[in-house]
C-alpha angles and dihedrals in degrees: 000000000000133000115222131193116198113203109203092025092156094060126088096262092037091055089051091052092048090051091049093048092047091050089051090048089059087055090051098252104108131039112201149348114207104227132223109287096022090092119017090208140358100268094067090049090052092047090051087066129212097085116135102174137023116200112196124205098151129112132302092251094059107027096085094051091048094050093045092050092048093051092046088053091051093251120136114244132210113191119199096161122104125225106069114140122226089253092053092049089050091051092049090048089052092050091050093047092048098044145046097265131077131217130211116194116193107152096187110053094145116141092257095047116112 
């Protein structure tokens, strides 16, 4: 079972991710989704330990920091937020290649994307 933290869980896409994770949890595949208010920001969630995956649907001004902190903590990151520069993507790729965690960057995960 996996533990998932959804950053931006109150937004439209974040709510969709939370619903999908909760549905999977009922089927025994996922363990938890820290809710809004449980952790005021990502660092306390990372410090709490036990996170396996961070899914980010926040804002362009915070997504890079969230992904970088997750990777540095050895937590896999899925980025669905737009706004990363080529240099930021390269840095995240380097962190993933040099550490135990992976990163997936797909800045358009809207329902009609494809």
